[in-house]
Structure formats: structure tokens, C-alpha cells
N, CA, C and O atoms as CSV, one atom per row, in Angstrom:
chain,resi,resn,atom,element,x,y,z
A,1,MET,N,N,45.669,-5.360,-26.801
A,1,MET,CA,C,45.682,-4.736,-25.681
A,1,MET,C,C,44.948,-5.556,-24.740
A,1,MET,O,O,43.820,-5.946,-25.044
A,2,ASP,N,N,45.509,-5.880,-23.549
A,2,ASP,CA,C,44.577,-6.569,-22.418
A,2,ASP,C,C,44.551,-5.634,-21.512
A,2,ASP,O,O,45.560,-4.964,-21.290
A,3,PHE,N,N,43.097,-5.392,-20.674
A,3,PHE,CA,C,42.714,-4.565,-19.786
A,3,PHE,C,C,42.576,-5.607,-18.626
A,3,PHE,O,O,42.340,-6.806,-18.777
A,4,CYS,N,N,42.763,-4.946,-17.442
A,4,CYS,CA,C,42.515,-5.418,-16.309
A,4,CYS,C,C,41.672,-4.680,-15.278
A,4,CYS,O,O,41.927,-3.533,-14.912
A,5,PHE,N,N,40.448,-5.556,-14.744
A,5,PHE,CA,C,39.434,-4.290,-14.411
A,5,PHE,C,C,39.215,-4.743,-13.064
A,5,PHE,O,O,39.116,-5.957,-12.884
A,6,PHE,N,N,39.131,-4.004,-12.155
A,6,PHE,CA,C,38.626,-4.241,-10.828
A,6,PHE,C,C,37.642,-3.489,-10.210
A,6,PHE,O,O,37.646,-2.267,-10.358
A,7,LEU,N,N,36.860,-4.001,-9.586
A,7,LEU,CA,C,35.501,-2.929,-8.812
A,7,LEU,C,C,35.933,-2.954,-7.487
A,7,LEU,O,O,35.742,-4.056,-6.972
A,8,ILE,N,N,36.372,-2.248,-6.858
A,8,ILE,CA,C,36.693,-2.205,-5.300
A,8,ILE,C,C,35.865,-0.982,-5.069
A,8,ILE,O,O,35.530,-0.142,-5.904
A,9,GLY,N,N,35.560,-1.034,-3.637
A,9,GLY,CA,C,34.683,-0.639,-3.072
A,9,GLY,C,C,34.808,-0.471,-1.508
A,9,GLY,O,O,35.642,-1.138,-0.896
A,10,PHE,N,N,33.844,0.565,-0.757
A,10,PHE,CA,C,33.633,-0.114,0.649
A,10,PHE,C,C,32.134,0.086,1.110
A,10,PHE,O,O,31.269,0.781,0.575
A,11,LYS,N,N,32.051,-0.693,2.227
A,11,LYS,CA,C,30.458,-1.234,2.503
A,11,LYS,C,C,30.653,-1.106,4.412
A,11,LYS,O,O,31.608,-1.291,5.166
A,12,GLU,N,N,29.504,-0.783,4.576
A,12,GLU,CA,C,28.867,-1.092,5.945
A,12,GLU,C,C,28.289,-1.860,6.122
A,12,GLU,O,O,27.347,-2.105,5.368
A,13,PHE,N,N,28.699,-2.994,7.739
A,13,PHE,CA,C,27.635,-3.852,7.657
A,13,PHE,C,C,27.342,-4.075,8.867
A,13,PHE,O,O,28.195,-4.110,9.755
A,14,ASN,N,N,25.996,-4.269,9.071
A,14,ASN,CA,C,25.218,-3.879,10.494
A,14,ASN,C,C,24.585,-5.099,11.038
A,14,ASN,O,O,23.592,-5.560,10.473
A,15,LYS,N,N,25.034,-5.603,11.988
A,15,LYS,CA,C,24.466,-6.505,12.964
A,15,LYS,C,C,23.939,-6.118,14.159
A,15,LYS,O,O,24.504,-5.341,14.929
A,16,PRO,N,N,22.670,-6.730,14.382
A,16,PRO,CA,C,21.908,-6.344,15.732
A,16,PRO,C,C,22.892,-6.658,17.188
A,16,PRO,O,O,23.487,-7.734,17.255
A,17,LEU,N,N,23.001,-5.694,18.265
A,17,LEU,CA,C,23.812,-6.378,19.241
A,17,LEU,C,C,22.929,-7.450,20.232
A,17,LEU,O,O,21.758,-7.335,20.595
A,18,ALA,N,N,23.868,-8.491,20.529
A,18,ALA,CA,C,22.733,-9.781,20.710
A,18,ALA,C,C,22.948,-9.437,22.306
A,18,ALA,O,O,21.813,-9.509,22.778
A,19,ASP,N,N,23.658,-9.175,23.121
A,19,ASP,CA,C,23.917,-8.784,24.555
A,19,ASP,C,C,22.715,-7.665,24.995
A,19,ASP,O,O,22.029,-7.944,25.978
A,20,VAL,N,N,22.450,-6.331,24.225
A,20,VAL,CA,C,21.942,-5.676,24.496
A,20,VAL,C,C,20.165,-6.173,24.315
A,20,VAL,O,O,19.652,-6.602,25.349
A,21,GLY,N,N,19.704,-6.142,23.663
A,21,GLY,CA,C,18.488,-7.116,23.071
A,21,GLY,C,C,17.636,-6.058,22.016
A,21,GLY,O,O,18.161,-5.620,20.992
A,22,THR,N,N,16.401,-5.761,22.389
A,22,THR,CA,C,15.579,-4.711,21.514
A,22,THR,C,C,15.188,-3.764,21.972
A,22,THR,O,O,13.976,-3.560,21.905
A,23,VAL,N,N,16.097,-2.749,22.657
A,23,VAL,CA,C,15.406,-1.334,23.280
A,23,VAL,C,C,15.180,-0.333,21.902
A,23,VAL,O,O,16.004,0.072,21.082
A,24,ASN,N,N,13.792,-0.127,22.003
A,24,ASN,CA,C,14.048,1.254,21.198
A,24,ASN,C,C,14.449,2.472,21.629
A,24,ASN,O,O,14.007,2.751,22.744
A,25,CYS,N,N,15.301,3.492,21.004
A,25,CYS,CA,C,16.068,4.427,21.570
A,25,CYS,C,C,15.694,5.764,20.716
A,25,CYS,O,O,15.368,5.642,19.535
A,26,TYR,N,N,15.744,6.939,21.292
A,26,TYR,CA,C,15.288,8.132,20.580
A,26,TYR,C,C,16.447,8.653,19.798
A,26,TYR,O,O,17.595,8.789,20.223
A,27,CYS,N,N,15.993,8.935,18.568
A,27,CYS,CA,C,16.790,9.614,17.436
A,27,CYS,C,C,16.696,10.982,17.824
A,27,CYS,O,O,15.631,11.551,18.064
A,28,GLY,N,N,17.999,11.580,17.891
A,28,GLY,CA,C,17.486,13.272,17.904
A,28,GLY,C,C,17.550,13.722,16.349
A,28,GLY,O,O,17.525,14.939,16.537
A,29,ASN,N,N,17.581,13.651,15.664
A,29,ASN,CA,C,17.479,13.694,14.256
A,29,ASN,C,C,16.095,13.629,13.587
A,29,ASN,O,O,15.668,14.564,12.910
A,30,CYS,N,N,15.305,12.323,13.831
A,30,CYS,CA,C,13.963,12.636,13.271
A,30,CYS,C,C,13.042,12.620,14.496
A,30,CYS,O,O,11.818,12.562,14.378
A,31,HIS,N,N,13.476,12.657,15.308
A,31,HIS,CA,C,12.584,12.832,16.766
A,31,HIS,C,C,11.796,11.547,16.949
A,31,HIS,O,O,10.705,11.730,17.488
A,32,ASN,N,N,12.133,10.072,16.576
A,32,ASN,CA,C,11.298,8.745,16.851
A,32,ASN,C,C,11.940,8.260,17.533
A,32,ASN,O,O,13.055,8.646,17.883
A,33,GLN,N,N,11.075,6.798,18.051
A,33,GLN,CA,C,11.667,5.715,18.959
A,33,GLN,C,C,12.425,4.943,17.999
A,33,GLN,O,O,12.218,3.738,18.140
A,34,SER,N,N,13.244,5.234,17.060
A,34,SER,CA,C,13.426,4.112,16.426
A,34,SER,C,C,14.996,3.737,16.147
A,34,SER,O,O,15.403,2.982,15.264
A,35,ALA,N,N,15.679,4.355,16.990
A,35,ALA,CA,C,17.146,3.808,17.031
A,35,ALA,C,C,17.281,2.333,17.571
A,35,ALA,O,O,16.359,1.986,18.310
A,36,HIS,N,N,18.244,1.430,17.337
A,36,HIS,CA,C,18.485,0.442,17.586
A,36,HIS,C,C,20.151,0.082,17.614
A,36,HIS,O,O,20.837,0.433,16.653
A,37,ALA,N,N,20.737,-0.601,18.711
A,37,ALA,CA,C,21.961,-1.003,18.776
A,37,ALA,C,C,22.596,-1.836,17.977
A,37,ALA,O,O,22.629,-3.022,18.303
A,38,VAL,N,N,23.008,-1.556,17.192
A,38,VAL,CA,C,23.937,-2.239,16.335
A,38,VAL,C,C,25.732,-2.611,16.512
A,38,VAL,O,O,26.413,-1.828,17.173
A,39,ARG,N,N,26.204,-3.511,16.044
A,39,ARG,CA,C,27.619,-3.472,15.663
A,39,ARG,C,C,28.098,-3.627,14.341
A,39,ARG,O,O,27.818,-4.592,13.630
A,40,THR,N,N,28.911,-2.561,13.969
A,40,THR,CA,C,28.820,-2.188,12.425
A,40,THR,C,C,30.674,-2.644,11.893
A,40,THR,O,O,31.829,-2.491,12.291
A,41,ILE,N,N,30.242,-2.991,11.260
A,41,ILE,CA,C,31.806,-3.450,10.544
A,41,ILE,C,C,32.153,-2.854,9.082
A,41,ILE,O,O,31.693,-3.392,8.075
A,42,ASN,N,N,32.981,-1.725,9.016
A,42,ASN,CA,C,33.387,-1.402,7.617
A,42,ASN,C,C,34.574,-2.005,6.769
A,42,ASN,O,O,35.705,-2.100,7.247
A,43,SER,N,N,34.328,-2.323,5.755
A,43,SER,CA,C,35.204,-3.192,4.959
A,43,SER,C,C,35.658,-2.843,3.609
A,43,SER,O,O,34.885,-2.156,2.941
A,44,VAL,N,N,36.446,-3.090,3.244
A,44,VAL,CA,C,36.772,-2.674,1.458
A,44,VAL,C,C,36.116,-3.984,1.008
A,44,VAL,O,O,36.180,-4.995,1.708
A,45,THR,N,N,35.564,-3.954,-0.024
A,45,THR,CA,C,35.243,-5.090,-1.216
A,45,THR,C,C,35.625,-5.080,-2.501
A,45,THR,O,O,35.902,-4.038,-3.096
A,46,LEU,N,N,35.665,-6.157,-2.984
A,46,LEU,CA,C,36.125,-6.522,-4.354
A,46,LEU,C,C,35.016,-7.193,-4.716
A,46,LEU,O,O,34.573,-8.207,-4.176
A,47,PHE,N,N,34.430,-6.421,-5.942
A,47,PHE,CA,C,33.248,-7.041,-6.571
A,47,PHE,C,C,31.945,-7.392,-5.706
A,47,PHE,O,O,31.348,-8.421,-6.023
A,48,PHE,N,N,31.621,-6.891,-5.008
A,48,PHE,CA,C,30.933,-6.301,-3.869
A,48,PHE,C,C,31.143,-7.389,-2.649
A,48,PHE,O,O,30.453,-7.332,-1.631
A,49,ILE,N,N,32.205,-8.428,-2.859
A,49,ILE,CA,C,32.383,-9.403,-1.884
A,49,ILE,C,C,33.418,-8.676,-0.769
A,49,ILE,O,O,34.417,-8.085,-1.180
A,50,PRO,N,N,33.108,-8.763,0.701
A,50,PRO,CA,C,33.811,-8.331,1.527
A,50,PRO,C,C,34.968,-8.755,1.712
A,50,PRO,O,O,34.986,-9.982,1.799
A,51,VAL,N,N,36.292,-8.104,1.847
A,51,VAL,CA,C,37.789,-8.579,1.797
A,51,VAL,C,C,38.389,-8.246,2.945
A,51,VAL,O,O,38.875,-9.031,3.759
A,52,LEU,N,N,38.346,-6.859,3.018
A,52,LEU,CA,C,39.432,-6.745,4.288
A,52,LEU,C,C,38.611,-5.666,5.429
A,52,LEU,O,O,38.549,-4.446,5.280
A,53,PRO,N,N,38.012,-6.446,6.587
A,53,PRO,CA,C,37.553,-5.361,7.421
A,53,PRO,C,C,38.365,-4.522,8.233
A,53,PRO,O,O,39.314,-5.004,8.853
A,54,PHE,N,N,38.068,-3.247,8.293
A,54,PHE,CA,C,39.162,-2.028,8.959
A,54,PHE,C,C,38.633,-1.447,9.993
A,54,PHE,O,O,39.327,-0.696,10.678
A,55,TYR,N,N,37.238,-1.696,10.315
A,55,TYR,CA,C,36.718,-0.994,11.451
A,55,TYR,C,C,35.628,-1.204,12.239
A,55,TYR,O,O,34.546,-0.974,11.698
A,56,PHE,N,N,35.612,-1.631,13.534
A,56,PHE,CA,C,34.401,-2.222,13.979
A,56,PHE,C,C,33.903,-1.066,15.218
A,56,PHE,O,O,34.638,-0.312,15.856
A,57,SER,N,N,32.738,-1.181,15.289
A,57,SER,CA,C,32.105,0.114,16.221
A,57,SER,C,C,30.742,-0.519,16.439
A,57,SER,O,O,30.086,-1.288,15.736
A,58,LYS,N,N,30.452,0.181,17.935
A,58,LYS,CA,C,29.268,-0.226,18.311
A,58,LYS,C,C,28.707,1.174,18.318
A,58,LYS,O,O,29.296,2.199,18.660
A,59,ARG,N,N,27.231,1.021,17.800
A,59,ARG,CA,C,26.412,2.407,17.587
A,59,ARG,C,C,25.018,2.184,17.616
A,59,ARG,O,O,24.514,1.061,17.650
A,60,LEU,N,N,24.474,3.109,17.604
A,60,LEU,CA,C,22.852,3.588,17.827
A,60,LEU,C,C,22.923,3.855,16.219
A,60,LEU,O,O,23.855,4.419,15.646
A,61,LYS,N,N,21.682,3.306,15.578
A,61,LYS,CA,C,21.591,3.525,14.193
A,61,LYS,C,C,19.907,3.525,14.410
A,61,LYS,O,O,19.231,2.667,14.978
A,62,CYS,N,N,19.433,4.883,13.711
A,62,CYS,CA,C,17.863,4.823,13.348
A,62,CYS,C,C,17.559,4.354,12.155
A,62,CYS,O,O,18.108,4.679,11.101
A,63,SER,N,N,16.313,3.258,12.353
A,63,SER,CA,C,15.933,2.722,11.274
A,63,SER,C,C,14.957,3.297,10.013
A,63,SER,O,O,14.522,2.733,9.009
A,64,ILE,N,N,14.803,4.792,10.567
A,64,ILE,CA,C,13.703,5.554,9.735
A,64,ILE,C,C,14.680,6.642,8.752
A,64,ILE,O,O,14.656,6.639,7.521
A,65,CYS,N,N,15.388,7.404,9.461
A,65,CYS,CA,C,16.335,8.097,9.044
A,65,CYS,C,C,17.845,8.220,8.642
A,65,CYS,O,O,18.447,9.129,8.070
A,66,GLY,N,N,18.330,6.812,9.208
A,66,GLY,CA,C,19.902,6.319,8.955
A,66,GLY,C,C,20.491,7.336,9.856
A,66,GLY,O,O,21.633,7.393,9.398
A,67,ALA,N,N,20.452,8.209,10.879
A,67,ALA,CA,C,21.115,8.462,11.742
A,67,ALA,C,C,21.945,7.965,12.656
A,67,ALA,O,O,21.243,7.255,13.375
A,68,SER,N,N,23.371,7.931,13.144
A,68,SER,CA,C,23.576,6.722,13.635
A,68,SER,C,C,25.163,7.819,14.842
A,68,SER,O,O,25.890,8.766,14.544
A,69,GLY,N,N,25.043,7.155,15.863
A,69,GLY,CA,C,26.253,7.525,16.695
A,69,GLY,C,C,26.713,6.720,17.781
A,69,GLY,O,O,25.974,5.983,18.434
A,70,ASP,N,N,28.068,6.879,17.989
A,70,ASP,CA,C,28.803,6.037,18.348
A,70,ASP,C,C,28.151,5.511,20.037
A,70,ASP,O,O,27.445,6.371,20.563
A,71,LEU,N,N,28.339,4.295,20.798
A,71,LEU,CA,C,27.583,3.899,21.863
A,71,LEU,C,C,29.198,3.810,22.980
A,71,LEU,O,O,30.291,3.368,22.628
A,72,ASP,N,N,28.881,4.296,24.121
A,72,ASP,CA,C,29.933,3.955,25.036
A,72,ASP,C,C,29.598,2.737,25.793
A,72,ASP,O,O,28.653,1.983,25.561
A,73,SER,N,N,30.909,2.578,27.178
A,73,SER,CA,C,30.117,1.530,27.486
A,73,SER,C,C,29.203,1.800,28.678
A,73,SER,O,O,28.399,0.956,29.075
A,74,THR,N,N,29.326,2.818,29.150
A,74,THR,CA,C,27.842,3.446,29.974
A,74,THR,C,C,26.818,3.397,28.999
A,74,THR,O,O,26.055,2.683,29.648
A,75,ALA,N,N,26.310,3.570,28.111
A,75,ALA,CA,C,25.236,3.611,27.587
A,75,ALA,C,C,24.999,2.331,27.463
A,75,ALA,O,O,23.820,2.008,27.614
A,76,ILE,N,N,26.103,1.114,27.128
A,76,ILE,CA,C,25.488,-0.135,26.681
A,76,ILE,C,C,25.152,-0.751,27.975
A,76,ILE,O,O,24.228,-1.547,28.147
A,77,ASP,N,N,25.935,-0.342,28.833
A,77,ASP,CA,C,25.110,-0.761,30.479
A,77,ASP,C,C,23.826,-0.363,30.722
A,77,ASP,O,O,23.147,-1.072,31.465
A,78,ARG,N,N,23.298,0.742,30.191
A,78,ARG,CA,C,22.302,1.208,30.595
A,78,ARG,C,C,21.138,0.473,29.557
A,78,ARG,O,O,19.961,0.583,29.901
A,79,MET,N,N,21.399,-0.138,28.525
A,79,MET,CA,C,20.669,-0.527,27.489
A,79,MET,C,C,20.201,-1.846,28.176
A,79,MET,O,O,19.012,-2.105,28.360
A,80,LYS,N,N,21.356,-2.757,28.586
A,80,LYS,CA,C,21.090,-4.036,29.210
A,80,LYS,C,C,20.126,-4.092,30.186
A,80,LYS,O,O,19.412,-5.053,30.472
A,81,GLN,N,N,20.154,-2.954,30.698
A,81,GLN,CA,C,19.273,-2.702,31.770
A,81,GLN,C,C,17.773,-2.612,31.537
A,81,GLN,O,O,16.913,-2.710,32.412
A,82,GLY,N,N,17.585,-2.419,30.285
A,82,GLY,CA,C,16.491,-1.892,29.537
A,82,GLY,C,C,16.164,-0.200,29.387
A,82,GLY,O,O,15.113,0.320,29.015
A,83,GLN,N,N,17.027,0.246,29.672
A,83,GLN,CA,C,16.823,1.664,29.607
A,83,GLN,C,C,17.083,2.141,28.294
A,83,GLN,O,O,18.064,1.607,27.776
A,84,PRO,N,N,16.523,2.950,27.633
A,84,PRO,CA,C,16.663,3.554,26.587
A,84,PRO,C,C,17.596,4.689,26.419
A,84,PRO,O,O,17.371,5.539,27.280
A,85,VAL,N,N,18.691,5.056,25.515
A,85,VAL,CA,C,19.524,5.883,25.466
A,85,VAL,C,C,19.192,6.692,24.245
A,85,VAL,O,O,18.258,6.316,23.536
A,86,ALA,N,N,20.051,8.049,23.857
A,86,ALA,CA,C,19.500,8.779,22.334
A,86,ALA,C,C,21.088,9.044,21.855
A,86,ALA,O,O,22.218,9.141,22.332
A,87,ILE,N,N,20.411,9.090,20.645
A,87,ILE,CA,C,21.340,9.272,19.551
A,87,ILE,C,C,21.887,11.097,19.613
A,87,ILE,O,O,21.182,11.986,19.135
A,88,GLY,N,N,22.759,11.270,20.046
A,88,GLY,CA,C,23.247,12.931,20.372
A,88,GLY,C,C,23.446,13.885,19.141
A,88,GLY,O,O,23.787,15.055,19.314
């Protein structure tokens, strides 16, 4: 009897938003100035290798507690001007 075994999963990949810079933002969850703007790509993986990306977003992600929140165009414009925003 032959067996076919595939290890399929989901993974989130985060990359800093280059056009925003490194503005430290407020995290409403842990109350630290540790949130940064990232571009998030959710992908289906096969044996831990990303195969099919299915969701792209721009988010604020806290580097301490891991909380995140979506960024809209107004918040991105404020961050480009050097003004911090907060995770809601």
C-alpha cells in the first residue's frame, strides 16, 4: 500500500513598509510605543514553502505583544509625515 503525504498550512509573512519609515506607534493592547507599519502577506504553504499568496494588507503590528490592526490611507499619510498613529 502506498501513502501520499502532504504537509499543507498557512503562514503570515510581514515586511516593513518602506515608504512609511520607522515611526514608533502606540499599541492599545500593551500600552507601549512598539508598533510598526508592515505589509502582510498570508500564504498557503506546502512543506513550509509559500505556494499561493491569498491576502495582502498594510497593518500596524506590535513587536512586543503581537497585536495588529489595519492601516487606512489616512493613517499611512500621517505616518509619512512622521506622526505616530495607534492600534485601535
